[in-house]
SEKOL-945584 format. One record per residue (C-alpha): residue number from 1; x, y, z. Coordinates in nm, 3 decimals. Layout:
@nudren NUM | u X | v Y | w Z
...
end
This chain:
@nudren 1 | u 9.434 | v 8.614 | w 4.637
@nudren 2 | u 9.269 | v 8.449 | w 4.944
@nudren 3 | u 9.343 | v 8.089 | w 5.017
@nudren 4 | u 9.070 | v 7.845 | w 4.961
@nudren 5 | u 8.970 | v 7.665 | w 5.278
@nudren 6 | u 8.914 | v 7.291 | w 5.254
@nudren 7 | u 8.755 | v 7.117 | w 5.551
@nudren 8 | u 8.926 | v 6.823 | w 5.721
@nudren 9 | u 8.807 | v 6.506 | w 5.554
@nudren 10 | u 8.871 | v 6.267 | w 5.847
@nudren 11 | u 8.537 | v 6.076 | w 5.830
@nudren 12 | u 8.518 | v 6.103 | w 5.450
@nudren 13 | u 8.875 | v 5.978 | w 5.419
@nudren 14 | u 8.805 | v 5.673 | w 5.627
@nudren 15 | u 8.501 | v 5.593 | w 5.404
@nudren 16 | u 8.676 | v 5.671 | w 5.072
@nudren 17 | u 8.966 | v 5.453 | w 5.171
@nudren 18 | u 8.733 | v 5.155 | w 5.190
@nudren 19 | u 8.569 | v 5.226 | w 4.852
@nudren 20 | u 8.704 | v 5.106 | w 4.511
@nudren 21 | u 8.977 | v 5.336 | w 4.398
@nudren 22 | u 8.923 | v 5.254 | w 4.027
@nudren 23 | u 8.655 | v 5.526 | w 3.954
@nudren 24 | u 8.866 | v 5.821 | w 4.074
@nudren 25 | u 9.170 | v 5.666 | w 3.905
@nudren 26 | u 8.971 | v 5.645 | w 3.576
@nudren 27 | u 8.881 | v 6.014 | w 3.618
@nudren 28 | u 9.248 | v 6.103 | w 3.675
@nudren 29 | u 9.374 | v 5.910 | w 3.379
@nudren 30 | u 9.095 | v 6.060 | w 3.160
@nudren 31 | u 9.204 | v 6.405 | w 3.254
@nudren 32 | u 9.570 | v 6.330 | w 3.197
@nudren 33 | u 9.493 | v 6.180 | w 2.858
@nudren 34 | u 9.294 | v 6.488 | w 2.758
@nudren 35 | u 9.597 | v 6.700 | w 2.857
@nudren 36 | u 9.843 | v 6.486 | w 2.654
@nudren 37 | u 9.968 | v 6.674 | w 2.356
@nudren 38 | u 9.775 | v 6.991 | w 2.463
@nudren 39 | u 9.950 | v 7.088 | w 2.779
@nudren 40 | u 10.156 | v 6.778 | w 2.861
@nudren 41 | u 10.425 | v 6.727 | w 2.594
@nudren 42 | u 10.428 | v 6.356 | w 2.497
@nudren 43 | u 10.801 | v 6.344 | w 2.421
@nudren 44 | u 10.890 | v 6.470 | w 2.773
@nudren 45 | u 10.679 | v 6.195 | w 2.931
@nudren 46 | u 10.849 | v 5.900 | w 2.751
@nudren 47 | u 11.052 | v 5.806 | w 3.063
@nudren 48 | u 10.720 | v 5.743 | w 3.233
@nudren 49 | u 10.630 | v 5.463 | w 2.992
@nudren 50 | u 10.561 | v 5.145 | w 3.185
@nudren 51 | u 10.634 | v 5.300 | w 3.523
@nudren 52 | u 10.392 | v 5.251 | w 3.818
@nudren 53 | u 10.293 | v 5.585 | w 3.975
@nudren 54 | u 10.086 | v 5.633 | w 4.280
@nudren 55 | u 9.914 | v 5.953 | w 4.383
@nudren 56 | u 9.791 | v 5.956 | w 4.740
@nudren 57 | u 9.545 | v 6.215 | w 4.865
@nudren 58 | u 9.591 | v 6.158 | w 5.240
@nudren 59 | u 9.300 | v 6.354 | w 5.379
@nudren 60 | u 9.053 | v 6.229 | w 5.121
@nudren 61 | u 9.158 | v 5.859 | w 5.159
@nudren 62 | u 9.246 | v 5.822 | w 4.789
@nudren 63 | u 9.522 | v 5.607 | w 4.648
@nudren 64 | u 9.540 | v 5.629 | w 4.273
@nudren 65 | u 9.765 | v 5.387 | w 4.088
@nudren 66 | u 9.831 | v 5.452 | w 3.718
@nudren 67 | u 10.091 | v 5.408 | w 3.447
@nudren 68 | u 10.174 | v 5.543 | w 3.106
@nudren 69 | u 10.143 | v 5.256 | w 2.857
@nudren 70 | u 10.148 | v 5.268 | w 2.476
@nudren 71 | u 10.132 | v 5.647 | w 2.492
@nudren 72 | u 9.827 | v 5.678 | w 2.716
@nudren 73 | u 9.771 | v 5.699 | w 3.086
@nudren 74 | u 9.588 | v 5.394 | w 3.224
@nudren 75 | u 9.488 | v 5.265 | w 3.569
@nudren 76 | u 9.747 | v 5.031 | w 3.717
@nudren 77 | u 9.622 | v 4.715 | w 3.896
@nudren 78 | u 9.843 | v 4.789 | w 4.198
@nudren 79 | u 9.968 | v 4.503 | w 4.405
@nudren 80 | u 10.330 | v 4.599 | w 4.339
@nudren 81 | u 10.548 | v 4.866 | w 4.487
@nudren 82 | u 10.508 | v 5.182 | w 4.276
@nudren 83 | u 10.816 | v 5.341 | w 4.111
@nudren 84 | u 10.699 | v 5.678 | w 4.245
@nudren 85 | u 10.452 | v 5.779 | w 4.515
@nudren 86 | u 10.348 | v 6.146 | w 4.560
@nudren 87 | u 10.146 | v 6.217 | w 4.880
@nudren 88 | u 9.977 | v 6.532 | w 4.998
@nudren 89 | u 9.645 | v 6.662 | w 5.120
@nudren 90 | u 9.370 | v 6.804 | w 4.893
@nudren 91 | u 9.460 | v 7.161 | w 4.983
@nudren 92 | u 9.824 | v 7.115 | w 4.894
@nudren 93 | u 9.745 | v 6.959 | w 4.557
@nudren 94 | u 9.507 | v 7.249 | w 4.491
@nudren 95 | u 9.774 | v 7.498 | w 4.598
@nudren 96 | u 10.004 | v 7.337 | w 4.347
@nudren 97 | u 9.752 | v 7.338 | w 4.066
@nudren 98 | u 9.645 | v 7.699 | w 4.133
@nudren 99 | u 10.013 | v 7.808 | w 4.150
@nudren 100 | u 9.970 | v 7.935 | w 4.505
@nudren 101 | u 10.268 | v 7.715 | w 4.606
@nudren 102 | u 10.539 | v 7.551 | w 4.403
@nudren 103 | u 10.640 | v 7.186 | w 4.440
@nudren 104 | u 10.971 | v 7.271 | w 4.603
@nudren 105 | u 10.800 | v 7.480 | w 4.872
@nudren 106 | u 10.553 | v 7.199 | w 4.945
@nudren 107 | u 10.826 | v 6.943 | w 4.941
@nudren 108 | u 11.069 | v 7.119 | w 5.172
@nudren 109 | u 10.773 | v 7.214 | w 5.402
@nudren 110 | u 10.700 | v 6.833 | w 5.415
@nudren 111 | u 10.351 | v 6.892 | w 5.282
@nudren 112 | u 10.430 | v 6.707 | w 4.956
@nudren 113 | u 10.606 | v 6.377 | w 5.001
@nudren 114 | u 10.786 | v 6.178 | w 4.737
@nudren 115 | u 10.893 | v 5.813 | w 4.772
@nudren 116 | u 11.067 | v 5.602 | w 4.514
@nudren 117 | u 11.261 | v 5.701 | w 4.209
@nudren 118 | u 11.379 | v 6.058 | w 4.267
@nudren 119 | u 11.475 | v 6.099 | w 3.900
@nudren 120 | u 11.113 | v 6.009 | w 3.806
@nudren 121 | u 10.990 | v 6.253 | w 4.074
@nudren 122 | u 11.197 | v 6.539 | w 3.928
@nudren 123 | u 11.058 | v 6.459 | w 3.582
@nudren 124 | u 10.704 | v 6.479 | w 3.716
@nudren 125 | u 10.787 | v 6.807 | w 3.904
@nudren 126 | u 10.952 | v 6.968 | w 3.608
@nudren 127 | u 10.658 | v 6.868 | w 3.383
@nudren 128 | u 10.412 | v 7.019 | w 3.624
@nudren 129 | u 10.628 | v 7.335 | w 3.646
@nudren 130 | u 10.630 | v 7.365 | w 3.266
@nudren 131 | u 10.252 | v 7.356 | w 3.232
@nudren 132 | u 10.098 | v 7.689 | w 3.132
@nudren 133 | u 9.812 | v 7.675 | w 3.386
@nudren 134 | u 9.674 | v 8.017 | w 3.276
@nudren 135 | u 9.639 | v 7.904 | w 2.919
@nudren 136 | u 9.479 | v 7.587 | w 3.047
@nudren 137 | u 9.229 | v 7.787 | w 3.263
@nudren 138 | u 9.154 | v 8.016 | w 2.968
@nudren 139 | u 9.083 | v 7.725 | w 2.732
@nudren 140 | u 8.949 | v 7.450 | w 2.958
@nudren 141 | u 8.838 | v 7.632 | w 3.281
@nudren 142 | u 8.477 | v 7.620 | w 3.387
@nudren 143 | u 8.384 | v 7.959 | w 3.235
@nudren 144 | u 8.545 | v 7.868 | w 2.902
@nudren 145 | u 8.363 | v 7.527 | w 2.885
@nudren 146 | u 8.033 | v 7.682 | w 2.978
@nudren 147 | u 8.064 | v 7.956 | w 2.719
@nudren 148 | u 8.120 | v 7.687 | w 2.448
@nudren 149 | u 7.811 | v 7.496 | w 2.565
@nudren 150 | u 7.590 | v 7.808 | w 2.562
@nudren 151 | u 7.387 | v 7.831 | w 2.236
@nudren 152 | u 7.479 | v 8.126 | w 2.016
@nudren 153 | u 7.263 | v 8.428 | w 2.046
@nudren 154 | u 7.039 | v 8.487 | w 1.749
@nudren 155 | u 7.020 | v 8.862 | w 1.768
@nudren 156 | u 6.714 | v 9.088 | w 1.772
@nudren 157 | u 6.505 | v 8.898 | w 1.520
@nudren 158 | u 6.462 | v 8.596 | w 1.752
@nudren 159 | u 6.394 | v 8.833 | w 2.049
@nudren 160 | u 6.107 | v 8.999 | w 1.859
@nudren 161 | u 5.938 | v 8.671 | w 1.788
@nudren 162 | u 5.936 | v 8.562 | w 2.153
@nudren 163 | u 5.606 | v 8.645 | w 2.326
@nudren 164 | u 5.780 | v 8.765 | w 2.641
@nudren 165 | u 6.028 | v 8.993 | w 2.455
@nudren 166 | u 5.943 | v 9.367 | w 2.461
end
């Protein structure tokens, strides 16, 4: 598999860092909530309850603060020191999600940085390692979603009624 090339986001990162971080945080928490119970086991995430997590995407200028509260991921107002901060570039997060690299390789190569509660970091890492990404791609990947949005074919009878059908 060839590696996906992501351009340097230097100018974009400077701009994004000045924009409100709430919209991308809402998108992240929405995605995480959709995954809860499907690919992220709720019971395993109980230790995250009430903890302030920060995901930094260095080259995109994003700092996403969120928490797990009352069984759902929610944006965190920030202003306090997070319990756990994970920092990496877009390409490294993609490599992790696409299973091109594992978290340990990225961590020991200093491409994924973790600050704060190491036990919490290990919980997050082990949860990510346990996700069946292939099943997720099969069920929720772009091709699967588009196929569910496509109207069902009606067979030959419909084709015969269309003026352009032969």
